[in-house]
Each structure stands twice: as structure tokens, then as C-alpha cells.
VOMISE-328766 format. One record per residue: x, y, z of N, C-alpha, C, CB in turn; residue in three letters. Coordinates in Angstrom, 2 decimals. Glycine has a CB too. Layout:
+---------+---------+---------+---------+---------+---------+---------+---------+---------+---------+---------+---------+--------+
!      nx !      ny !      nz !     cax !     cay !     caz !      cx !      cy !      cz !     cbx !     cby !     cbz ! residu !
+---------+---------+---------+---------+---------+---------+---------+---------+---------+---------+---------+---------+--------+
!       X !       Y !       Z !       X !       Y !       Z !       X !       Y !       Z !       X !       Y !       Z !    ALA !
...
+---------+---------+---------+---------+---------+---------+---------+---------+---------+---------+---------+---------+--------+
***
This chain:
+---------+---------+---------+---------+---------+---------+---------+---------+---------+---------+---------+---------+--------+
!      nx !      ny !      nz !     cax !     cay !     caz !      cx !      cy !      cz !     cbx !     cby !     cbz ! residu !
+---------+---------+---------+---------+---------+---------+---------+---------+---------+---------+---------+---------+--------+
!  189.38 !  177.57 !   32.69 !  188.69 !  176.28 !   32.41 !  187.32 !  176.43 !   33.07 !  189.52 !  174.98 !   32.99 !    UNK !
!  186.21 !  175.96 !   32.40 !  184.83 !  176.07 !   32.81 !  184.73 !  174.91 !   33.86 !  183.75 !  175.93 !   31.53 !    UNK !
!  183.94 !  175.24 !   34.96 !  183.72 !  174.28 !   35.98 !  182.85 !  173.18 !   35.45 !  183.11 !  174.91 !   37.19 !    UNK !
!  183.14 !  171.94 !   35.75 !  182.20 !  170.71 !   35.48 !  181.78 !  170.11 !   36.76 !  182.92 !  169.56 !   34.61 !    UNK !
!  180.52 !  169.97 !   36.84 !  179.90 !  169.23 !   37.95 !  180.23 !  167.78 !   37.78 !  178.35 !  169.44 !   38.00 !    UNK !
!  179.98 !  166.94 !   38.82 !  180.02 !  165.51 !   38.79 !  179.12 !  164.94 !   37.78 !  179.70 !  164.96 !   40.08 !    UNK !
!  177.92 !  165.46 !   37.57 !  176.88 !  165.15 !   36.56 !  177.44 !  165.32 !   35.18 !  175.63 !  166.04 !   36.75 !    UNK !
!  178.08 !  166.48 !   35.03 !  178.73 !  166.82 !   33.71 !  179.85 !  165.94 !   33.33 !  179.24 !  168.20 !   33.73 !    UNK !
!  180.69 !  165.62 !   34.40 !  181.71 !  164.68 !   34.08 !  181.29 !  163.35 !   33.72 !  182.56 !  164.58 !   35.12 !    UNK !
!  180.26 !  162.91 !   34.42 !  179.70 !  161.53 !   34.08 !  179.13 !  161.62 !   32.62 !  178.50 !  161.05 !   35.16 !    UNK !
!  178.42 !  162.68 !   32.26 !  177.73 !  162.69 !   31.02 !  178.81 !  162.71 !   29.88 !  176.75 !  163.93 !   30.95 !    UNK !
!  179.84 !  163.55 !   30.10 !  180.88 !  163.82 !   29.12 !  181.90 !  162.64 !   28.87 !  181.62 !  165.03 !   29.57 !    UNK !
!  181.99 !  161.76 !   29.92 !  183.08 !  160.81 !   29.78 !  182.50 !  159.57 !   29.11 !  183.75 !  160.46 !   31.18 !    UNK !
!  183.32 !  158.97 !   28.15 !  182.98 !  157.69 !   27.51 !  183.18 !  156.52 !   28.52 !  183.88 !  157.47 !   26.22 !    UNK !
!  184.25 !  156.68 !   29.38 !  184.69 !  155.64 !   30.18 !  185.02 !  156.17 !   31.55 !  185.83 !  154.95 !   29.55 !    UNK !
!  184.57 !  155.58 !   32.61 !  185.00 !  155.91 !   33.94 !  185.58 !  154.65 !   34.64 !  183.82 !  156.51 !   34.74 !    UNK !
!  186.77 !  154.82 !   35.15 !  187.60 !  153.62 !   35.57 !  188.29 !  154.00 !   36.92 !  188.72 !  153.22 !   34.42 !    UNK !
!  188.47 !  152.95 !   37.60 !  189.42 !  153.02 !   38.81 !  190.56 !  152.11 !   38.46 !  188.72 !  152.56 !   40.23 !    UNK !
!  191.64 !  152.46 !   38.57 !  192.91 !  151.63 !   38.20 !  194.29 !  152.29 !   38.60 !  192.94 !  151.38 !   36.62 !    UNK !
!  195.28 !  151.51 !   38.21 !  196.65 !  151.90 !   38.45 !  197.43 !  152.48 !   37.30 !  197.36 !  150.77 !   38.92 !    UNK !
!  198.18 !  153.43 !   37.30 !  199.07 !  153.95 !   36.43 !  200.32 !  152.99 !   36.43 !  199.40 !  155.40 !   36.81 !    UNK !
!  200.60 !  152.20 !   35.37 !  201.69 !  151.32 !   35.37 !  202.98 !  151.93 !   35.01 !  201.43 !  150.27 !   34.51 !    UNK !
!  202.90 !  152.88 !   34.10 !  204.11 !  153.49 !   33.56 !  203.75 !  154.46 !   32.46 !  205.09 !  152.43 !   33.04 !    UNK !
!  204.87 !  155.42 !   32.13 !  204.41 !  156.45 !   31.24 !  205.67 !  156.77 !   30.33 !  203.85 !  157.77 !   32.07 !    UNK !
!  205.40 !  157.35 !   29.17 !  206.53 !  157.62 !   28.23 !  205.93 !  158.87 !   27.41 !  206.94 !  156.24 !   27.23 !    UNK !
!  206.92 !  159.53 !   26.89 !  206.56 !  160.75 !   26.08 !  207.09 !  160.56 !   24.78 !  207.07 !  162.07 !   26.66 !    UNK !
!  206.36 !  161.01 !   23.72 !  206.78 !  160.99 !   22.34 !  206.27 !  162.31 !   21.63 !  206.21 !  159.68 !   21.63 !    UNK !
!  206.87 !  162.61 !   20.49 !  206.47 !  163.76 !   19.75 !  205.31 !  163.38 !   18.84 !  207.65 !  164.33 !   18.96 !    UNK !
!  204.22 !  164.08 !   18.86 !  203.11 !  163.92 !   18.07 !  202.99 !  164.96 !   17.03 !  201.96 !  163.88 !   18.88 !    UNK !
!  202.85 !  164.70 !   15.78 !  203.00 !  165.65 !   14.71 !  201.43 !  165.64 !   14.25 !  204.19 !  165.17 !   13.50 !    UNK !
!  200.91 !  166.83 !   14.21 !  199.53 !  167.07 !   13.64 !  199.60 !  168.24 !   12.72 !  198.44 !  167.32 !   14.77 !    UNK !
!  198.52 !  168.74 !   12.33 !  198.14 !  169.88 !   11.47 !  198.79 !  171.27 !   12.05 !  196.50 !  169.97 !   11.40 !    UNK !
!  198.90 !  171.24 !   13.37 !  199.40 !  172.43 !   14.12 !  200.86 !  172.40 !   14.34 !  198.71 !  172.55 !   15.44 !    UNK !
!  201.60 !  171.25 !   13.94 !  203.00 !  171.17 !   14.28 !  203.27 !  169.96 !   15.11 !  203.43 !  172.38 !   14.99 !    UNK !
!  204.28 !  170.02 !   15.97 !  204.70 !  168.99 !   16.69 !  204.66 !  169.34 !   18.17 !  206.01 !  168.58 !   16.23 !    UNK !
!  204.15 !  168.45 !   19.11 !  204.05 !  168.72 !   20.47 !  204.23 !  167.32 !   21.30 !  202.65 !  169.45 !   20.75 !    UNK !
!  205.08 !  167.43 !   22.30 !  205.22 !  166.30 !   23.05 !  203.87 !  165.78 !   23.71 !  206.24 !  166.58 !   24.05 !    UNK !
!  203.71 !  164.54 !   23.80 !  202.55 !  163.92 !   24.46 !  203.09 !  162.87 !   25.41 !  201.54 !  163.28 !   23.42 !    UNK !
!  202.42 !  162.69 !   26.46 !  202.70 !  161.63 !   27.54 !  201.56 !  160.61 !   27.42 !  202.76 !  162.28 !   29.10 !    UNK !
!  202.14 !  159.36 !   27.26 !  201.07 !  158.25 !   27.23 !  201.34 !  157.36 !   28.50 !  201.15 !  157.33 !   25.81 !    UNK !
!  200.36 !  157.24 !   29.22 !  200.36 !  156.40 !   30.48 !  199.62 !  155.08 !   30.21 !  199.66 !  157.17 !   31.72 !    UNK !
!  200.35 !  153.94 !   30.63 !  199.77 !  152.69 !   30.52 !  198.94 !  152.43 !   31.86 !  200.89 !  151.63 !   30.26 !    UNK !
!  197.86 !  151.97 !   31.67 !  196.89 !  151.99 !   32.86 !  196.26 !  150.48 !   32.98 !  195.63 !  153.19 !   32.61 !    UNK !
!  196.19 !  150.01 !   34.09 !  195.57 !  148.79 !   34.53 !  194.23 !  149.16 !   35.18 !  196.51 !  148.02 !   35.51 !    UNK !
!  193.14 !  148.58 !   34.58 !  191.88 !  148.83 !   35.02 !  191.39 !  147.86 !   36.07 !  191.02 !  148.85 !   33.91 !    UNK !
!  191.18 !  148.27 !   37.31 !  190.62 !  147.47 !   38.43 !  189.11 !  147.40 !   38.41 !  191.07 !  148.04 !   39.75 !    UNK !
!  188.52 !  148.46 !   38.07 !  187.00 !  148.56 !   38.07 !  186.52 !  149.48 !   37.04 !  186.46 !  149.03 !   39.43 !    UNK !
!  185.47 !  149.08 !   36.22 !  184.93 !  149.98 !   35.27 !  183.55 !  150.48 !   35.75 !  184.83 !  149.31 !   33.89 !    UNK !
!  183.44 !  151.80 !   35.80 !  182.20 !  152.36 !   36.42 !  181.24 !  152.75 !   35.35 !  182.50 !  153.59 !   37.32 !    UNK !
!  181.74 !  153.12 !   34.26 !  180.92 !  153.57 !   33.09 !  181.73 !  153.04 !   31.88 !  180.71 !  155.25 !   33.05 !    UNK !
!  180.88 !  152.52 !   30.84 !  181.61 !  152.10 !   29.68 !  182.04 !  150.66 !   29.53 !  182.73 !  152.88 !   29.61 !    UNK !
!  182.65 !  150.35 !   28.33 !  183.06 !  148.99 !   28.11 !  184.27 !  148.66 !   28.89 !  183.31 !  148.75 !   26.68 !    UNK !
!  184.16 !  147.54 !   29.65 !  185.42 !  147.20 !   30.44 !  186.54 !  146.83 !   29.58 !  185.18 !  146.05 !   31.39 !    UNK !
!  187.81 !  147.29 !   29.94 !  189.08 !  147.05 !   29.36 !  189.99 !  146.64 !   30.55 !  189.63 !  148.32 !   28.57 !    UNK !
!  190.82 !  145.64 !   30.40 !  191.73 !  145.36 !   31.41 !  192.93 !  146.30 !   31.53 !  192.17 !  144.05 !   31.22 !    UNK !
!  193.30 !  146.82 !   30.31 !  194.36 !  147.74 !   30.11 !  193.97 !  148.81 !   29.15 !  195.56 !  147.05 !   29.64 !    UNK !
!  194.48 !  150.12 !   29.37 !  194.26 !  151.08 !   28.33 !  195.39 !  152.10 !   28.33 !  192.92 !  151.76 !   28.50 !    UNK !
!  195.42 !  152.94 !   27.34 !  196.48 !  154.01 !   27.26 !  195.80 !  155.33 !   27.30 !  197.36 !  153.89 !   25.96 !    UNK !
!  196.37 !  156.15 !   28.30 !  195.93 !  157.68 !   28.53 !  196.84 !  158.46 !   27.74 !  195.98 !  158.20 !   30.10 !    UNK !
!  196.49 !  159.28 !   26.77 !  197.24 !  160.24 !   26.06 !  197.04 !  161.64 !   26.45 !  196.98 !  160.11 !   24.71 !    UNK !
!  197.93 !  162.27 !   26.99 !  197.69 !  163.81 !   27.44 !  198.80 !  164.59 !   26.71 !  197.81 !  164.06 !   29.20 !    UNK !
!  198.23 !  165.76 !   26.15 !  199.28 !  166.57 !   25.58 !  200.29 !  167.12 !   26.65 !  198.63 !  167.71 !   24.82 !    UNK !
!  201.53 !  167.29 !   26.17 !  202.53 !  167.82 !   27.20 !  203.45 !  166.73 !   27.51 !  201.85 !  168.34 !   28.55 !    UNK !
!  204.68 !  167.06 !   27.85 !  205.75 !  166.16 !   28.28 !  207.04 !  166.61 !   27.81 !  205.53 !  164.78 !   27.82 !    UNK !
!  207.94 !  165.64 !   27.84 !  209.38 !  166.15 !   27.42 !  209.85 !  165.02 !   26.34 !  210.53 !  166.25 !   28.84 !    UNK !
!  210.36 !  165.55 !   25.29 !  210.97 !  164.60 !   24.35 !  212.23 !  165.28 !   23.85 !  209.98 !  164.20 !   23.14 !    UNK !
!  213.29 !  164.58 !   23.90 !  214.59 !  165.13 !   23.40 !  214.97 !  166.55 !   23.81 !  214.57 !  165.09 !   21.93 !    UNK !
!  214.66 !  166.90 !   24.99 !  214.86 !  168.21 !   25.65 !  213.82 !  169.23 !   25.15 !  216.31 !  168.75 !   25.41 !    UNK !
!  212.92 !  168.88 !   24.42 !  211.76 !  169.67 !   24.09 !  210.67 !  169.47 !   25.09 !  211.27 !  169.35 !   22.72 !    UNK !
!  210.33 !  170.42 !   25.83 !  209.39 !  170.32 !   27.03 !  208.11 !  171.13 !   26.73 !  210.09 !  170.89 !   28.39 !    UNK !
!  206.95 !  170.64 !   26.95 !  205.71 !  171.40 !   26.86 !  204.90 !  171.01 !   28.04 !  204.95 !  171.14 !   25.54 !    UNK !
!  204.56 !  172.02 !   28.80 !  203.62 !  171.76 !   30.06 !  202.38 !  172.61 !   29.76 !  204.35 !  172.23 !   31.58 !    UNK !
!  201.27 !  171.94 !   29.82 !  200.02 !  172.62 !   29.69 !  199.24 !  172.54 !   30.97 !  199.23 !  172.04 !   28.55 !    UNK !
!  198.96 !  173.82 !   31.55 !  198.15 !  174.01 !   32.84 !  196.89 !  173.23 !   32.77 !  197.80 !  175.52 !   33.11 !    UNK !
!  196.62 !  172.49 !   33.72 !  195.45 !  171.76 !   33.89 !  195.39 !  170.43 !   33.20 !  194.38 !  172.55 !   33.49 !    UNK !
!  196.53 !  170.04 !   32.64 !  196.68 !  168.69 !   32.12 !  197.12 !  167.82 !   33.25 !  197.70 !  168.62 !   30.93 !    UNK !
!  196.32 !  166.69 !   33.49 !  196.67 !  165.77 !   34.59 !  197.87 !  164.98 !   34.28 !  195.54 !  164.84 !   34.89 !    UNK !
!  198.56 !  164.71 !   35.35 !  199.66 !  163.67 !   35.26 !  199.36 !  162.36 !   36.09 !  201.02 !  164.30 !   35.77 !    UNK !
!  199.76 !  161.19 !   35.51 !  199.57 !  160.01 !   36.17 !  200.72 !  159.53 !   36.69 !  199.02 !  159.09 !   35.41 !    UNK !
!  200.94 !  159.30 !   37.96 !  202.28 !  158.85 !   38.53 !  202.30 !  157.32 !   38.50 !  202.52 !  159.40 !   40.07 !    UNK !
!  203.26 !  156.67 !   38.01 !  203.25 !  155.17 !   38.06 !  203.11 !  154.69 !   39.46 !  204.53 !  154.58 !   37.46 !    UNK !
!  202.45 !  153.70 !   39.61 !  202.12 !  153.00 !   40.95 !  200.97 !  153.61 !   41.67 !  203.32 !  153.03 !   41.90 !    UNK !
!  200.55 !  154.88 !   41.29 !  199.41 !  155.50 !   41.94 !  198.04 !  154.88 !   41.45 !  199.44 !  157.03 !   41.66 !    UNK !
!  197.08 !  154.96 !   42.23 !  195.65 !  154.56 !   41.83 !  194.82 !  155.78 !   41.63 !  194.97 !  153.66 !   42.92 !    UNK !
!  193.96 !  155.67 !   40.63 !  193.09 !  156.75 !   40.22 !  191.68 !  156.40 !   39.88 !  193.66 !  157.40 !   39.10 !    UNK !
!  190.80 !  157.24 !   40.05 !  189.49 !  157.23 !   39.31 !  189.52 !  158.26 !   38.19 !  188.27 !  157.53 !   40.28 !    UNK !
!  189.42 !  157.85 !   37.06 !  189.64 !  158.72 !   35.91 !  188.25 !  158.65 !   35.04 !  191.02 !  158.21 !   35.03 !    UNK !
!  188.06 !  159.89 !   34.66 !  186.87 !  160.12 !   33.61 !  187.53 !  160.32 !   32.26 !  185.90 !  161.48 !   33.97 !    UNK !
!  187.28 !  159.41 !   31.33 !  188.04 !  159.48 !   30.08 !  187.18 !  159.62 !   28.82 !  188.89 !  158.27 !   29.96 !    UNK !
!  187.70 !  160.31 !   27.91 !  187.13 !  160.44 !   26.61 !  188.01 !  159.63 !   25.58 !  187.00 !  161.95 !   26.22 !    UNK !
!  187.28 !  158.94 !   24.69 !  188.04 !  158.05 !   23.71 !  188.44 !  158.98 !   22.47 !  187.10 !  156.73 !   23.22 !    UNK !
!  189.71 !  158.83 !   22.15 !  190.21 !  159.60 !   21.07 !  190.15 !  158.67 !   19.71 !  191.72 !  160.10 !   21.43 !    UNK !
!  190.14 !  159.25 !   18.57 !  189.94 !  158.57 !   17.29 !  191.09 !  157.38 !   17.21 !  190.05 !  159.69 !   16.01 !    UNK !
!  192.21 !  157.55 !   17.67 !  193.39 !  156.64 !   17.60 !  193.12 !  155.48 !   18.55 !  194.77 !  157.40 !   17.98 !    UNK !
!  192.06 !  155.49 !   19.38 !  192.00 !  154.32 !   20.33 !  192.52 !  154.62 !   21.65 !  192.76 !  153.16 !   19.82 !    UNK !
!  193.25 !  155.70 !   21.90 !  193.71 !  156.14 !   23.26 !  192.62 !  156.81 !   23.95 !  194.92 !  157.07 !   23.21 !    UNK !
!  192.87 !  157.23 !   25.32 !  191.97 !  157.91 !   26.02 !  192.58 !  159.27 !   26.48 !  191.51 !  157.07 !   27.13 !    UNK !
!  191.80 !  160.31 !   26.72 !  192.23 !  161.42 !   27.36 !  191.28 !  161.79 !   28.51 !  192.37 !  162.50 !   26.39 !    UNK !
!  191.85 !  162.31 !   29.56 !  191.03 !  162.78 !   30.66 !  190.08 !  163.86 !   30.38 !  191.83 !  163.21 !   31.68 !    UNK !
!  188.82 !  163.61 !   30.59 !  187.80 !  164.51 !   30.28 !  187.69 !  165.60 !   31.38 !  186.50 !  163.76 !   30.10 !    UNK !
!  187.68 !  166.80 !   30.87 !  187.60 !  167.90 !   31.90 !  189.08 !  168.31 !   32.27 !  186.77 !  167.40 !   33.25 !    UNK !
!  190.02 !  167.66 !   31.84 !  191.46 !  167.93 !   32.23 !  191.57 !  167.51 !   33.69 !  191.88 !  169.51 !   32.04 !    UNK !
!  192.22 !  168.30 !   34.55 !  192.45 !  167.96 !   35.82 !  191.17 !  167.70 !   36.71 !  193.27 !  168.98 !   36.36 !    UNK !
!  189.94 !  168.26 !   36.13 !  188.80 !  167.96 !   36.89 !  188.31 !  166.46 !   36.83 !  187.74 !  168.87 !   36.45 !    UNK !
!  188.74 !  165.80 !   35.82 !  188.36 !  164.45 !   35.60 !  189.30 !  163.33 !   36.18 !  188.24 !  164.27 !   34.18 !    UNK !
!  190.27 !  163.80 !   36.99 !  191.25 !  162.85 !   37.58 !  191.14 !  162.94 !   39.19 !  192.79 !  163.23 !   37.06 !    UNK !
!  190.91 !  161.88 !   39.84 !  190.93 !  161.85 !   41.28 !  191.86 !  160.72 !   41.62 !  189.50 !  161.67 !   41.91 !    UNK !
!  192.86 !  161.03 !   42.48 !  193.86 !  160.02 !   42.98 !  193.35 !  159.36 !   44.15 !  195.21 !  160.63 !   43.31 !    UNK !
!  193.45 !  158.11 !   44.37 !  192.96 !  157.34 !   45.50 !  194.21 !  157.40 !   46.45 !  192.48 !  155.78 !   45.08 !    UNK !
!  194.00 !  157.85 !   47.78 !  195.04 !  157.86 !   48.64 !  194.54 !  157.36 !   49.97 !  195.63 !  159.19 !   48.72 !    UNK !
!  195.40 !  156.60 !   50.73 !  195.03 !  155.93 !   51.94 !  195.00 !  157.09 !   53.06 !  196.10 !  154.71 !   52.29 !    UNK !
!  194.45 !  156.84 !   54.16 !  194.42 !  157.72 !   55.26 !  194.95 !  157.05 !   56.54 !  193.02 !  158.21 !   55.46 !    UNK !
!  195.25 !  157.83 !   57.54 !  195.72 !  157.25 !   58.84 !  194.52 !  156.50 !   59.46 !  196.28 !  158.41 !   59.85 !    UNK !
!  193.32 !  156.88 !   59.22 !  192.17 !  156.23 !   59.79 !  191.88 !  154.81 !   59.00 !  190.90 !  157.27 !   59.71 !    UNK !
!  192.43 !  154.66 !   58.00 !  192.20 !  153.41 !   57.25 !  191.14 !  153.59 !   56.12 !  191.74 !  152.28 !   58.24 !    UNK !
!  190.62 !  154.67 !   56.08 !  189.48 !  154.92 !   55.03 !  190.24 !  155.68 !   53.78 !  188.13 !  155.94 !   55.72 !    UNK !
!  190.21 !  154.95 !   52.59 !  190.66 !  155.64 !   51.42 !  189.92 !  156.87 !   51.13 !  190.58 !  154.78 !   50.29 !    UNK !
!  190.72 !  157.86 !   50.61 !  190.16 !  159.13 !   50.11 !  190.40 !  159.26 !   48.66 !  190.75 !  160.33 !   50.84 !    UNK !
!  189.59 !  160.07 !   47.92 !  189.94 !  160.48 !   46.55 !  190.29 !  162.07 !   46.59 !  188.67 !  160.14 !   45.51 !    UNK !
!  191.41 !  162.29 !   45.86 !  191.90 !  163.62 !   46.08 !  192.09 !  164.23 !   44.47 !  193.40 !  163.55 !   47.05 !    UNK !
!  191.59 !  165.46 !   44.47 !  191.62 !  166.11 !   43.17 !  192.41 !  167.49 !   43.28 !  190.12 !  166.32 !   42.63 !    UNK !
!  193.48 !  167.70 !   42.65 !  194.35 !  168.91 !   42.77 !  194.04 !  169.89 !   41.64 !  195.87 !  168.51 !   42.73 !    UNK !
!  193.31 !  170.97 !   42.00 !  193.05 !  172.09 !   41.10 !  193.81 !  173.28 !   41.24 !  191.78 !  172.45 !   41.19 !    UNK !
!  194.83 !  173.22 !   42.08 !  195.59 !  174.51 !   42.38 !  196.29 !  175.10 !   41.22 !  196.62 !  174.30 !   43.44 !    UNK !
!  196.67 !  174.44 !   40.11 !  197.32 !  174.93 !   39.11 !  196.52 !  175.46 !   37.93 !  198.16 !  174.00 !   38.74 !    UNK !
!  195.17 !  175.53 !   38.08 !  194.29 !  176.05 !   37.08 !  193.22 !  177.06 !   37.69 !  193.59 !  174.85 !   36.38 !    UNK !
!  192.84 !  177.81 !   36.80 !  191.69 !  178.84 !   37.24 !  190.38 !  178.21 !   36.71 !  191.89 !  180.46 !   36.57 !    UNK !
!  189.37 !  178.23 !   37.49 !  188.09 !  177.68 !   37.18 !  186.96 !  178.78 !   37.06 !  187.73 !  176.66 !   38.24 !    UNK !
!  186.28 !  178.70 !   36.02 !  185.21 !  179.76 !   35.67 !  184.01 !  179.03 !   36.25 !  185.05 !  180.15 !   33.96 !    UNK !
!  183.44 !  179.37 !   37.36 !  182.33 !  178.76 !   37.98 !  180.97 !  179.13 !   37.27 !  182.32 !  179.15 !   39.44 !    UNK !
!  179.93 !  178.26 !   37.46 !  178.69 !  178.61 !   37.01 !  177.97 !  179.26 !   38.19 !  177.96 !  177.42 !   36.45 !    UNK !
!  176.91 !  179.99 !   37.90 !  176.07 !  180.53 !   38.86 !  176.43 !  181.88 !   39.20 !  176.04 !  179.74 !   39.99 !    UNK !
!  176.13 !  182.48 !   40.50 !  176.32 !  183.82 !   40.93 !  177.72 !  184.38 !   40.66 !  176.01 !  183.90 !   42.34 !    UNK !
!  178.78 !  183.58 !   40.74 !  180.10 !  184.09 !   40.50 !  180.52 !  183.95 !   39.02 !  181.08 !  183.37 !   41.40 !    UNK !
!  179.63 !  183.57 !   38.20 !  179.92 !  183.35 !   36.79 !  180.63 !  184.66 !   36.22 !  178.56 !  183.01 !   35.99 !    UNK !
!  181.73 !  184.44 !   35.51 !  182.53 !  185.55 !   34.96 !  183.76 !  185.83 !   35.57 !  181.83 !  186.71 !   34.97 !    UNK !
!  183.94 !  185.32 !   36.80 !  185.21 !  185.54 !   37.58 !  185.89 !  184.24 !   37.83 !  184.94 !  186.24 !   38.94 !    UNK !
!  187.10 !  184.18 !   37.33 !  187.87 !  183.01 !   37.40 !  188.35 !  182.76 !   38.89 !  189.07 !  183.13 !   36.41 !    UNK !
!  188.17 !  181.59 !   39.45 !  188.52 !  181.34 !   40.81 !  189.63 !  180.40 !   40.84 !  187.37 !  180.83 !   41.58 !    UNK !
!  190.39 !  180.47 !   41.97 !  191.48 !  179.48 !   42.14 !  190.79 !  178.45 !   43.10 !  192.92 !  180.15 !   42.77 !    UNK !
!  191.10 !  177.13 !   42.74 !  190.69 !  176.10 !   43.69 !  191.79 !  175.54 !   44.36 !  189.96 !  175.04 !   43.07 !    UNK !
!  191.57 !  174.70 !   45.36 !  192.69 !  174.11 !   46.09 !  192.57 !  172.57 !   45.80 !  192.63 !  174.48 !   47.71 !    UNK !
!  192.97 !  171.89 !   46.79 !  192.88 !  170.39 !   46.81 !  191.72 !  169.93 !   47.37 !  193.95 !  169.76 !   47.51 !    UNK !
!  190.77 !  169.05 !   46.70 !  189.59 !  168.51 !   47.18 !  189.90 !  167.16 !   47.74 !  188.55 !  168.45 !   46.12 !    UNK !
!  189.42 !  166.80 !   48.90 !  189.65 !  165.52 !   49.43 !  188.21 !  165.00 !   50.04 !  190.86 !  165.61 !   50.54 !    UNK !
!  187.91 !  163.77 !   49.47 !  186.68 !  163.31 !   49.81 !  186.79 !  161.70 !   50.14 !  185.69 !  163.65 !   48.66 !    UNK !
!  186.23 !  161.18 !   51.18 !  186.10 !  159.75 !   51.49 !  185.70 !  159.03 !   50.24 !  185.07 !  159.49 !   52.61 !    UNK !
!  186.50 !  157.98 !   49.76 !  186.24 !  157.37 !   48.55 !  184.90 !  156.78 !   48.59 !  187.24 !  156.40 !   48.24 !    UNK !
!  184.48 !  156.15 !   49.71 !  183.11 !  155.49 !   49.76 !  182.03 !  156.57 !   49.51 !  182.86 !  154.78 !   51.20 !    UNK !
!  182.14 !  157.86 !   49.94 !  181.10 !  158.87 !   49.71 !  181.18 !  159.23 !   48.13 !  181.34 !  160.22 !   50.70 !    UNK !
!  182.47 !  159.43 !   47.73 !  182.49 !  159.85 !   46.29 !  181.89 !  158.76 !   45.40 !  183.95 !  160.16 !   45.82 !    UNK !
!  182.13 !  157.47 !   45.69 !  181.68 !  156.40 !   44.78 !  180.10 !  156.40 !   44.89 !  182.35 !  154.91 !   45.20 !    UNK !
!  179.53 !  156.64 !   46.02 !  178.18 !  156.75 !   46.33 !  177.55 !  157.81 !   45.39 !  178.01 !  157.11 !   47.81 !    UNK !
!  178.04 !  158.97 !   45.41 !  177.56 !  160.09 !   44.62 !  177.64 !  159.81 !   43.11 !  178.35 !  161.34 !   44.97 !    UNK !
!  178.92 !  159.22 !   42.80 !  179.15 !  158.75 !   41.34 !  178.15 !  157.76 !   40.91 !  180.55 !  158.12 !   41.13 !    UNK !
!  177.82 !  156.81 !   41.65 !  176.79 !  155.78 !   41.37 !  175.41 !  156.30 !   41.22 !  176.78 !  154.77 !   42.42 !    UNK !
!  175.15 !  157.28 !   42.14 !  173.81 !  157.93 !   41.92 !  173.59 !  158.63 !   40.71 !  173.53 !  158.85 !   42.91 !    UNK !
!  174.73 !  159.38 !   40.29 !  174.72 !  159.96 !   38.86 !  174.49 !  158.96 !   37.73 !  176.07 !  160.65 !   38.57 !    UNK !
!  175.32 !  157.90 !   37.85 !  175.15 !  156.93 !   36.78 !  173.81 !  156.29 !   36.87 !  176.22 !  155.87 !   36.82 !    UNK !
!  173.16 !  156.02 !   38.00 !  171.79 !  155.51 !   37.84 !  170.79 !  156.47 !   37.28 !  171.28 !  155.05 !   39.12 !    UNK !
!  170.93 !  157.69 !   37.66 !  170.03 !  158.71 !   37.11 !  170.18 !  158.84 !   35.52 !  170.34 !  160.09 !   37.81 !    UNK !
!  171.32 !  158.47 !   34.98 !  171.56 !  158.48 !   33.54 !  171.54 !  157.25 !   32.86 !  172.74 !  159.05 !   33.27 !    UNK !
!  170.83 !  156.17 !   33.54 !  170.70 !  154.90 !   32.89 !  171.81 !  153.97 !   33.15 !  170.58 !  155.08 !   31.51 !    UNK !
!  172.59 !  154.15 !   34.11 !  173.78 !  153.25 !   34.47 !  174.86 !  153.27 !   33.58 !  173.41 !  151.90 !   34.59 !    UNK !
!  175.54 !  152.08 !   33.43 !  176.80 !  152.02 !   32.64 !  176.47 !  151.84 !   31.27 !  177.72 !  150.94 !   33.08 !    UNK !
+---------+---------+---------+---------+---------+---------+---------+---------+---------+---------+---------+---------+--------+
***
């Protein structure tokens, strides 16, 4: 997967939201390439950082399990019901959304012992093709953990540079 900077995530996403995953279900989606399980997560939006505000939306990700048929796609994010996320989303023609940049576009909000919430992004299951001097060599990334207030500050700076919401 090609590395995406925060600026590239902001530019490529149609919608950036903070909210809760309410629940998820899988179904078999049939298209020109055959049938593949998809997981649809129902999401409550607490804050819209970019794009048109919606109180609820559905995130559709390829992969899941339907009637014993299982498909797991490395790099596809999963949304755990009850967890809070900041998600960079791309609108699909059917009206659903998909995480832009796959796992790179999903940050889970987690509390800390110090009382300061953090955002966490887990890139352990994918290889990242970085830009710059190491270009051409896939690298393994770990878990990134950033204080949420600093992450939102950087995100808002990117949005301001690009004309806001």
C-alpha cells in the first residue's frame, strides 16, 4: 500500500468524521467480478470535520463472513461496535462510505490513564511503500499513538490550508 500523508488523506476524503460504530453486519455483494462478503458498519457521527454533516452513515468495507464464506483483505479496517473513531471516508455510488486509504484512514479514539484521549492507528498487518529516500522498499509499520488534541490540531491546520470544510 502506498503511504498517504495526513494532507493526502484530507485531500482524498469526501468526509472526515468523529463518531461511534453502532453495529455491523456482513452480506454477500455480487458485482462484475463475482461475489464477495462485505461488512457494513452503522456509524453515529458526533462531529463532522470535513464534508456535509450527517447524523448517521453506513461504512461498507470489502471482506467479512457470510454463511461460512469468509474473505479477509489485509489493510481493510474493522470498526468495533461501541468504539469511537476518526474516519477519513470516500463516498461510494450506492450512498455508502468506504475508509479512504484503507487502514491509513482510520484512527481509533482511546482513553489514557492520564485522562488525555489518544488516537491510535494500527498498521501492523500491512506493508507501506513510503515516499522519499526509502521509496521502492515496503516497510512494516506498527501502531501509531498520538494525543487526540494534537492530532485534531494538525488535521484542522490541513483543512484550513485547503479551504476548510
